[in-house]
N, C-alpha and C positions, 0 to 999 in steps of 0.2 A: 560667475559663470563655471571657472574652473573647478571651483569647491564642490557645486553642483552636480557636476560629470563625475568627480571622484566619489561622490557618495553613491550616485546610481551606478557605477562602475563597481563599488563595495558591494552593493544590495543586491545586484545580479550576481557576482561572485556567491555573496553569501547563501542566495537562493538555490544555486546551482551545485554547490558543496551539499546543502541539506538535502537536495533531491537526489541526489547520487549517493549519499548516506542512506537513506531511505530505501532505495532501490537494494542496494548490496545489504543493508539489514534485513529488509524483508525477505531478501533470497537467502539470508542464512537462517533466518526464522522459518521460513518454509521446508527447508533439507532437513530429510529425518535424519534425528539425533542417535535414535536407540530403535529397538524393534517394538517398543510398547506403544499403543494408540497414545497419540496425543489430544487431549481435551484442552480446552479453553477455560480460563479462569477468569473470575469477575478483574482481576487485578491486569491480566494480558488483554482482554479487550479494551480495557480503558485505556491503555498504550497506545492498542491500534487506534482509538477513536484519536487521540493526541496527534499521531502520526497523520491520520487523516486530515486535521485541522492545520496542522504545520503546512501538508503538501498545497493545500487548498492558497494558502496564505503565499507560499511559494508559486503557485500559479500566478494568481493575481499581479505580483509584482513582475515576474516575467513578461506578463502581457502588457504591463504599461510601462516598461521600459522602453525609451526612445531609440536608443540607439540598438544595433544589431549585433555588435560586438564579433565580428566576421563570421556570422552564422552560429556562433556558442550559443546565443541567446534563444534562438528556435531550437536547437539539439536538445537543450536543457529544458524547455517547455515539453517536447516531445519525451523526455524522460520523465517529467514530472507527471505526463498523464499516464503512461505506464504504470507508476508508481502508483498513482489513485487508483487504476484498474486492480491491482494487487491486492492493495488495501482492502478494496471492496470483496476480491475473493476471499480476503482472510477473515473478514467479518462474516460472509456467508458459509465457510467452513465452520467457524466458532458457534454460529447459531444452529448449524447443522449435528454440531456433538458438544453439547455442553457439558461441564463438570460431572462426574459421578454424584448420582443422587438425584438429579435435576430430569426433567422432561425436555426432549429435543424441541425446536420450533417446528412448526409445521414446514413442511418442503414445498418450496415455491418452482422448482425448478426441478432438473435431473440431479439425483445424487448417485454415486456408485453403485448403492445397492439396487436403485432403480433401474440402472439401465444394464445390471449383470442378467445373464440366461437364466431362466426358473430351472430350480434344480430336479433330475430327474429322477422321477419314482422307481422304487426298486422293487 
């Protein structure tokens, strides 16, 4: 019984650290590093999908945890949900701005270009 609790605590701790790391890591990736337009590479999109799978696994572990850990489990679950939403946004951006030489995916929602006011004719 005590060993199971230690394993559960360790699993929740690892999932929490993973979730927080993903949130901070994606925030770093999302911030502009330079003035050049950012285009997604095939390898970069692969990493985003890997992060999404890791977040899904962390989500499942946190939901199945039997102990509340003083409210930290619920907070970690909220952070994982936020990170999952950010990953979805990252995939949408990657699909909207593919690497040079390839065609963009058809838009399914509003894009910055679609929401900009039309240029004035002179």
